C-alpha positions as CSV (number, residue, x, y, z in Angstrom):
1,M,-0.7,-20.0,13.3
2,A,1.5,-22.9,12.2
3,S,5.2,-23.6,11.9
4,S,7.6,-26.4,11.2
5,C,9.8,-27.9,13.9
6,S,13.6,-28.3,13.2
7,T,13.1,-32.0,12.9
8,G,10.7,-31.6,9.9
9,D,7.7,-32.6,12.0
10,T,4.7,-30.4,12.5
11,C,4.7,-28.4,15.7
12,P,1.6,-28.0,17.9
13,R,-0.6,-25.4,16.3
14,M,-3.0,-22.8,17.6
15,F,-6.2,-21.7,15.9
16,E,-8.4,-18.7,16.6
17,T,-12.1,-19.4,15.8
18,E,-14.8,-17.0,14.8
19,R,-16.6,-17.9,18.1
20,G,-14.0,-16.1,20.1
21,T,-12.3,-19.3,21.3
22,V,-8.8,-20.7,20.8
23,V,-8.0,-24.3,19.8
24,I,-4.6,-25.7,20.5
25,Q,-3.5,-28.8,18.6
26,G,-0.6,-31.0,20.0
27,Y,0.4,-34.3,21.5
28,V,-1.5,-35.6,24.6
29,L,1.0,-36.4,27.4
30,E,0.2,-39.2,29.8
31,E,0.6,-38.4,33.5
32,G,4.1,-39.0,34.7
33,Q,5.7,-39.6,31.3
34,V,6.7,-37.9,28.1
35,P,6.1,-40.1,25.1
36,E,9.1,-40.4,22.8
37,H,7.2,-39.0,19.9
38,A,6.5,-35.9,21.9
39,A,10.1,-35.0,22.7
40,A,10.8,-31.3,22.2
41,P,12.7,-30.4,19.0
42,A,16.1,-28.7,19.2
43,G,15.9,-25.3,20.8
44,E,12.5,-25.9,22.6
45,A,11.6,-27.1,26.0
46,Q,8.5,-28.5,27.8
47,V,7.0,-27.2,31.0
48,E,4.6,-29.4,33.0
49,M,2.3,-27.9,35.6
50,P,-0.8,-28.9,37.5
51,R,-4.0,-28.3,35.5
52,E,-5.5,-26.3,38.4
53,T,-2.5,-24.0,38.4
54,L,-3.2,-23.0,34.8
55,L,-6.9,-22.6,35.5
56,E,-6.3,-20.4,38.5
57,L,-4.0,-18.2,36.5
58,A,-6.8,-17.9,33.8
59,R,-9.3,-17.0,36.5
60,R,-7.1,-14.3,37.9
61,L,-6.4,-12.8,34.5
62,Q,-10.1,-12.8,33.7
63,A,-11.0,-11.1,37.0
64,H,-8.2,-8.5,36.7
65,E,-9.4,-5.0,35.7
66,P,-7.9,-4.1,32.3
67,P,-5.4,-1.2,32.5
68,G,-6.5,2.2,31.3
69,P,-5.6,3.4,27.9
70,G,-2.7,5.5,29.2
71,R,-1.0,2.5,30.8
72,L,-1.7,0.3,27.8
73,L,-0.1,2.5,25.2
74,G,3.0,3.5,27.2
75,E,5.1,6.4,26.1
76,F,5.4,7.5,22.5
77,E,6.6,10.8,21.0
78,H,5.1,11.5,17.7
79,S,1.9,9.8,16.7
80,A,-0.9,7.4,17.7
81,F,-3.2,5.6,15.2
82,R,-6.1,3.4,16.2
83,L,-8.0,1.1,13.9
84,E,-11.4,-0.1,15.1
85,T,-13.2,-2.9,13.3
86,L,-16.1,-4.0,15.5
87,P,-19.7,-3.0,15.5
88,Q,-19.8,-3.1,19.3
89,Y,-17.4,-2.8,22.2
90,L,-18.7,-4.0,25.6
91,V,-16.8,-1.8,28.0
92,E,-17.9,-1.8,31.6
93,A,-16.9,1.9,32.1
94,E,-19.3,2.9,29.3
95,A,-22.3,0.7,30.3
96,A,-24.2,3.5,32.2
97,A,-23.6,6.1,29.6
98,F,-24.7,3.7,26.8
99,R,-27.9,2.9,28.7
100,D,-28.6,6.7,29.1
101,F,-28.0,7.1,25.3
102,L,-30.4,4.3,24.4
103,Q,-33.1,5.8,26.7
104,G,-32.7,9.2,25.3
105,R,-31.2,10.7,28.4
106,P,-28.3,13.2,28.2
107,V,-24.8,11.7,28.4
108,V,-22.1,13.5,30.4
109,E,-19.7,15.1,28.0
110,R,-16.1,14.1,28.5
111,T,-13.6,16.9,28.7
112,P,-10.0,17.4,29.7
113,E,-11.4,18.6,33.1
114,N,-13.2,15.3,33.9
115,S,-11.3,12.8,31.7
116,P,-7.6,12.0,32.1
117,W,-7.7,10.4,28.7
118,H,-9.0,13.5,27.0
119,R,-6.6,15.6,29.0
120,R,-3.7,13.5,27.6
121,I,-4.9,13.9,24.0
122,A,-5.3,17.7,24.5
123,E,-1.9,18.2,26.1
124,S,0.0,16.0,23.7
125,T,-1.7,17.6,20.7
126,R,-0.7,21.0,21.8
127,A,2.9,19.6,22.1
128,G,2.8,18.5,18.5
129,M,1.8,14.9,18.7
130,R,-0.8,13.5,16.2
131,W,-3.8,11.3,17.1
132,H,-5.7,9.5,14.4
133,R,-8.6,7.0,14.6
134,V,-10.4,5.1,11.9
135,H,-13.5,3.0,12.5
136,L,-14.8,0.6,9.8
137,V,-18.6,0.5,9.9
138,S,-21.5,-0.9,7.9
139,L,-24.9,0.6,7.3
140,P,-27.3,0.6,9.0
141,L,-25.3,1.7,12.0
142,T,-25.6,-0.4,15.2
143,N,-26.9,1.4,18.4
144,Y,-23.4,1.2,19.9
145,V,-21.8,2.8,16.8
146,R,-24.3,5.7,17.0
147,Y,-23.5,6.1,20.7
148,E,-19.8,6.0,19.9
149,F,-20.1,8.7,17.2
150,E,-21.5,11.0,19.9
151,E,-18.6,10.1,22.2
152,Y,-16.1,10.7,19.3
153,R,-17.1,14.4,19.3
154,A,-15.2,14.8,22.6
155,N,-12.1,13.3,21.0
156,V,-12.4,15.6,18.0
157,A,-12.8,18.6,20.3
158,V,-9.4,17.9,22.0
159,G,-7.5,17.3,18.7
160,E,-8.0,13.7,17.6
161,D,-8.6,13.2,13.9
162,V,-11.5,10.7,13.9
163,R,-12.4,9.2,10.5
164,I,-14.9,6.6,9.3
165,V,-14.9,4.1,6.5
166,D,-18.2,2.8,5.0
167,L,-17.5,-0.9,4.3
168,G,-20.4,-0.8,1.8
169,A,-18.3,1.5,-0.4
170,H,-15.0,-0.2,0.4
171,P,-15.7,-4.0,0.8
172,E,-12.0,-4.7,0.2
173,L,-11.3,-3.5,3.8
174,D,-13.7,-5.9,5.4
175,K,-10.8,-8.4,5.7
176,F,-9.3,-6.0,8.3
177,R,-10.5,-7.8,11.4
178,E,-7.9,-7.0,14.1
179,D,-8.0,-3.8,16.2
180,F,-4.6,-2.2,17.0
181,W,-2.8,0.9,18.1
182,L,0.2,1.9,15.9
183,L,2.5,4.1,17.9
184,D,5.1,6.4,16.3
185,G,4.3,4.5,13.1
186,D,6.8,6.3,10.9
187,E,9.6,6.6,13.4
188,P,12.5,4.3,14.3
189,G,10.9,3.5,17.6
190,V,7.6,2.2,16.2
191,Y,5.6,-0.4,18.0
192,V,2.1,-1.9,17.9
193,V,-0.4,-2.7,20.6
194,L,-2.7,-5.5,19.3
195,M,-6.2,-5.4,20.8
196,R,-8.1,-8.7,21.2
197,Y,-11.8,-9.0,21.7
198,D,-14.3,-11.8,21.8
199,A,-17.2,-12.2,19.4
200,A,-19.4,-10.0,21.6
201,G,-16.9,-7.1,21.8
202,R,-15.5,-7.9,25.3
203,W,-11.8,-7.0,25.7
204,L,-9.6,-10.1,26.2
205,G,-6.2,-8.4,26.4
206,A,-3.5,-6.6,24.5
207,W,-0.1,-7.5,23.2
208,R,2.7,-5.0,22.5
209,T,5.2,-5.9,19.7
210,D,7.7,-4.3,17.4
211,D,8.0,-7.4,15.2
212,P,8.7,-6.0,11.7
213,P,6.1,-8.1,9.8
214,V,3.4,-7.0,12.3
215,V,4.5,-3.4,12.1
216,E,4.5,-3.4,8.3
217,R,1.0,-5.1,8.2
218,C,-0.4,-2.4,10.6
219,R,1.2,0.4,8.6
220,E,-0.4,-0.9,5.4
221,E,-3.8,-1.2,7.0
222,R,-3.4,2.3,8.5
223,D,-2.6,3.8,5.1
224,R,-5.4,2.0,3.3
225,A,-7.9,2.8,6.0
226,L,-7.0,6.5,6.0
227,A,-7.2,6.7,2.2
228,A,-10.7,5.2,2.2
229,S,-12.0,7.2,5.2
230,V,-13.8,10.5,5.6
231,P,-13.9,12.8,8.6
232,L,-16.5,11.9,11.3
233,A,-18.6,15.1,10.7
234,E,-18.7,14.4,6.9
235,F,-19.8,10.8,7.4
236,V,-22.5,11.7,9.8
237,A,-23.8,14.4,7.5
238,N,-23.9,11.9,4.6
239,V,-25.8,9.3,6.7
240,E,-28.3,11.9,7.8
241,R,-28.8,13.1,4.2
242,L,-29.4,9.5,3.0
243,Q,-31.9,8.9,5.8
244,G,-33.7,12.1,5.0
245,T,-33.9,11.1,1.3
246,A,-35.2,7.7,2.3
247,S,-37.9,9.1,4.5
């Protein structure tokens, strides 16, 4: 991200790297003084704090348990769309079930009776809300995606429309690299929850926004992803057919 200051100078810039890190570019301030060349432009201010205060805040945020999906999305009235772009998500709550899957042991099926999340989908679907999810994947599927496909069946059973895009057939969508929720996407009260992960798939945090350019980008990505996708069951059947042909 980059922008111009009102003075015509270049403001400090922030870069997100492919390594899951962030680089901040700006002036270095000497202790006890603010160099003249680092004076804030009109409309901006500077805040100085002890380094350890910032580090302690970061440690607390890192140790804080992320909110559940219900709290994260808030309240919406009409529709929820989720775009997933990663080959793996390292979610602590899934760790045991994922190990069972890899070892060939049965995984406990999630239902409205044992999962508040699935109960919410089921109840809101009956009330007329629409849930859509599209995951962009590449072949061969990762172990995690194969596990996730099994978990998706529970989502489909309670009314979520889960769809898959084969990036091999639609390489133009490979540039979609940011996960998000688009809530009430075609309504006046639309908003977006941007999901951020590190390179390994660990969740870093989420940001809610109704900024028009962000909303429009997410709407466009939703429409293009849905147009290129097929239902989960159809995709799985096609993959199994191709594997059978290859063997």
